[in-house]
C-alpha positions as CSV (number, residue, x, y, z in Angstrom):
1,X,29.9,19.5,5.0
2,X,28.3,16.4,3.6
3,X,27.4,13.2,5.4
4,X,26.0,10.1,3.7
5,X,23.5,8.5,6.0
6,X,22.3,5.6,3.9
7,X,22.2,4.3,0.3
8,X,19.8,1.7,-0.8
9,X,19.5,0.1,-4.2
10,X,16.9,-2.3,-5.6
11,X,17.3,-4.3,-8.9
12,X,14.5,-6.3,-10.5
13,X,14.8,-8.3,-13.7
14,X,11.8,-10.2,-14.9
15,X,11.6,-12.4,-18.0
16,X,8.1,-13.7,-19.0
17,X,6.5,-15.4,-21.9
18,X,2.8,-16.3,-22.7
19,X,2.1,-19.1,-25.1
20,X,-1.4,-19.9,-26.6
21,X,-2.3,-23.5,-27.2
22,X,-5.5,-23.1,-29.2
23,X,-8.5,-21.0,-27.9
24,X,-8.8,-22.7,-24.6
25,X,-5.4,-22.7,-23.1
26,X,-2.7,-20.1,-22.3
27,X,0.5,-21.0,-20.5
28,X,2.7,-18.3,-18.9
29,X,6.3,-19.0,-17.9
30,X,8.7,-16.7,-16.3
31,X,11.8,-16.1,-14.1
32,X,12.7,-13.2,-11.8
33,X,15.9,-12.0,-10.2
34,X,15.8,-9.3,-7.4
35,X,18.8,-7.8,-5.5
36,X,18.5,-5.6,-2.4
37,X,21.6,-3.5,-1.5
38,X,22.1,-1.3,1.5
39,X,25.1,0.8,2.5
40,X,25.2,2.5,5.9
41,X,28.1,2.7,8.2
42,X,26.0,4.0,11.1
43,X,23.3,1.4,10.7
44,X,25.3,-1.6,9.6
45,X,28.6,-2.4,11.3
46,X,30.0,-4.1,8.1
47,X,29.2,-1.0,6.1
48,X,27.1,-2.7,3.4
49,X,25.0,-5.8,2.7
50,X,23.2,-7.2,-0.2
51,X,20.6,-10.1,-0.6
52,X,19.4,-11.7,-3.8
53,X,16.2,-13.6,-4.6
54,X,15.6,-15.8,-7.6
55,X,12.3,-17.3,-8.6
56,X,10.7,-19.2,-11.4
57,X,7.0,-19.4,-12.0
58,X,4.3,-20.9,-14.2
59,X,0.6,-20.3,-14.7
60,X,-1.9,-22.0,-17.0
61,X,-5.3,-20.4,-18.0
62,X,-7.7,-23.2,-19.0
63,X,-11.1,-22.7,-20.4
64,X,-13.7,-25.5,-20.5
65,X,-17.4,-26.0,-21.1
66,X,-17.6,-23.4,-23.9
67,X,-15.5,-21.0,-21.8
68,X,-18.0,-21.0,-19.0
69,X,-15.5,-22.6,-16.7
70,X,-12.1,-21.1,-16.3
71,X,-9.4,-22.7,-14.1
72,X,-6.0,-21.0,-13.4
73,X,-3.4,-23.2,-11.6
74,X,-0.1,-21.6,-10.9
75,X,3.1,-22.1,-8.8
76,X,6.2,-20.1,-7.9
77,X,9.6,-21.5,-6.8
78,X,11.6,-19.0,-4.7
79,X,15.2,-19.2,-3.7
80,X,16.2,-16.5,-1.2
81,X,19.9,-16.1,-0.4
82,X,19.3,-16.0,3.4
83,X,16.2,-18.2,3.7
84,X,16.8,-20.8,0.9
85,X,14.0,-22.5,-1.0
86,X,10.2,-22.0,-0.9
87,X,7.4,-23.3,-3.1
88,X,4.1,-21.4,-3.3
89,X,1.2,-22.9,-5.3
90,X,-2.1,-21.2,-6.2
91,X,-5.4,-22.2,-7.8
92,X,-8.3,-20.1,-9.0
93,X,-11.6,-21.0,-10.7
94,X,-14.6,-19.1,-12.1
95,X,-17.9,-20.5,-13.5
96,X,-20.0,-18.1,-15.5
97,X,-23.8,-18.4,-16.1
98,X,-26.0,-15.9,-18.0
99,X,-26.0,-13.3,-15.2
100,X,-23.9,-15.0,-12.5
101,X,-20.2,-15.4,-11.9
102,X,-18.9,-17.7,-9.1
103,X,-15.3,-17.7,-8.1
104,X,-13.1,-19.6,-5.7
105,X,-9.4,-19.3,-5.1
106,X,-6.5,-20.6,-2.9
107,X,-3.0,-19.1,-2.7
108,X,0.0,-19.7,-0.6
109,X,2.4,-16.9,0.0
110,X,6.0,-16.2,1.1
111,X,7.5,-12.8,2.1
112,X,11.1,-12.5,3.2
113,X,12.1,-9.8,5.7
114,X,13.4,-6.7,3.9
115,X,16.7,-5.1,4.6
116,X,15.3,-2.8,7.2
117,X,13.8,-5.6,9.2
118,X,16.9,-7.7,9.0
119,X,19.9,-5.3,9.5
120,X,19.1,-1.6,10.0
121,X,19.6,0.1,13.4
122,X,17.9,3.4,12.7
123,X,17.1,6.4,14.9
124,X,14.0,8.5,14.2
125,X,13.7,11.3,16.8
126,X,13.9,9.6,20.1
127,X,13.0,6.1,18.8
128,X,15.5,3.5,18.0
129,X,14.5,0.7,15.6
130,X,16.6,-2.5,15.5
131,X,16.7,-5.1,12.8
132,X,17.1,-8.8,13.6
133,X,19.0,-11.0,11.2
134,X,17.5,-14.1,12.8
135,X,13.8,-13.4,12.1
136,X,11.9,-15.8,9.9
137,X,10.0,-15.1,6.6
138,X,6.3,-14.9,6.6
139,X,4.2,-17.7,5.2
140,X,0.5,-17.5,4.4
141,X,-2.5,-19.4,3.1
142,X,-5.4,-17.5,1.7
143,X,-8.9,-18.8,0.7
144,X,-11.7,-16.8,-0.9
145,X,-15.1,-17.4,-2.4
146,X,-17.0,-14.8,-4.5
147,X,-20.5,-14.7,-6.1
148,X,-21.6,-11.9,-8.5
149,X,-25.0,-11.1,-10.1
150,X,-25.1,-8.8,-13.1
151,X,-28.2,-7.0,-14.2
152,X,-28.4,-4.3,-16.9
153,X,-29.1,-1.7,-14.2
154,X,-27.0,-3.0,-11.3
155,X,-24.3,-5.4,-10.2
156,X,-24.2,-7.0,-6.7
157,X,-21.3,-9.1,-5.4
158,X,-20.2,-10.8,-2.2
159,X,-16.8,-12.1,-1.2
160,X,-15.8,-14.2,1.9
161,X,-12.2,-14.9,2.7
162,X,-9.8,-16.3,5.3
163,X,-6.1,-15.4,5.4
164,X,-3.7,-17.3,7.8
165,X,-0.2,-16.0,8.3
166,X,2.7,-17.7,10.2
167,X,5.7,-15.9,11.5
168,X,4.1,-12.5,10.8
169,X,6.8,-9.7,11.3
170,X,5.9,-7.2,13.9
171,X,7.6,-4.3,15.6
172,X,8.1,-5.2,19.3
173,X,8.5,-2.7,22.0
174,X,11.6,-3.4,24.1
175,X,11.9,0.0,25.7
176,X,12.8,-1.8,29.0
177,X,16.1,-2.8,27.4
178,X,17.3,0.8,26.7
179,X,21.0,1.0,27.8
180,X,22.4,4.0,29.7
181,X,24.4,5.0,26.6
182,X,21.2,5.1,24.5
183,X,19.4,7.1,27.2
184,X,22.3,9.6,27.2
185,X,21.9,10.0,23.4
186,X,18.3,10.9,23.8
187,X,16.6,7.5,23.1
188,X,13.3,7.1,24.9
189,X,11.7,4.3,22.9
190,X,13.3,1.1,21.5
191,X,11.7,-1.2,19.0
192,X,12.9,-4.5,17.5
193,X,11.5,-6.4,14.6
194,X,10.4,-9.9,15.6
195,X,8.1,-12.8,14.6
196,X,4.6,-13.2,16.0
197,X,3.7,-16.9,15.8
198,X,0.5,-16.7,13.9
199,X,-2.2,-14.3,12.7
200,X,-5.6,-14.9,11.1
201,X,-7.8,-12.5,9.2
202,X,-11.3,-13.4,8.0
203,X,-14.2,-11.4,6.8
204,X,-16.6,-10.6,3.9
205,X,-17.3,-7.8,1.5
206,X,-20.6,-6.9,-0.1
207,X,-20.7,-4.4,-3.0
208,X,-23.6,-2.9,-5.1
209,X,-23.0,-0.8,-8.1
210,X,-25.8,0.7,-10.2
211,X,-26.0,2.9,-13.3
212,X,-28.9,5.3,-13.7
213,X,-27.9,6.8,-17.1
214,X,-26.9,10.3,-18.0
215,X,-23.5,9.7,-16.4
216,X,-25.0,9.0,-12.9
217,X,-23.9,5.9,-11.0
218,X,-24.1,4.8,-7.4
219,X,-21.9,2.4,-5.5
220,X,-22.4,1.0,-2.0
221,X,-20.2,-1.3,0.0
222,X,-19.9,-3.0,3.3
223,X,-16.8,-4.8,4.7
224,X,-16.5,-6.9,7.9
225,X,-13.1,-7.9,9.2
226,X,-12.2,-10.1,12.1
227,X,-8.5,-10.4,12.9
228,X,-6.7,-12.4,15.6
229,X,-3.0,-12.5,16.6
């Protein structure tokens, strides 16, 4: 006997072109089409679902001051079949001295719920996980600053960052809503995908890498993270 539990397919088509305008400017343009498909009679009442995402993006790499200053602005326009249009810009810059690199960046982000988080009702052991077609996509804003010193014997770098995420998707425990029918089928834990209003992650990283010769190198690192829901 054979039984098909679930079939999932993912298609990704990406068309990209990079154009050089002299020595100090490179423009990248592109478009992307993605299709998520899932077929599962037990998980999805309709039997199958599919969701497409189309996006267009552009990025410009600009070099100034004899290439000591590099600026990279970019943007992506996203159209999701279920969540419509979103615009996500980004900006990064790096200034280079003889032995120093200084970087700063900002980026906005968008992540639509996947098919599992939207539609699937799946059982794993005694746990039932339920999708929610009404959950919202995640949106984020990220900031970072980095400084790096390079010596012939070692390199030391430090990075500070802040990431803010709205509507972050979490797995919520709703075991108090287990039905008598679910209990009879062996369900002991019930989870449902949902949005948490906001999350914030900030921290810093410090790294030191040194080379002693003869193939011997040493790397040290320290990371501090402070997160809040």
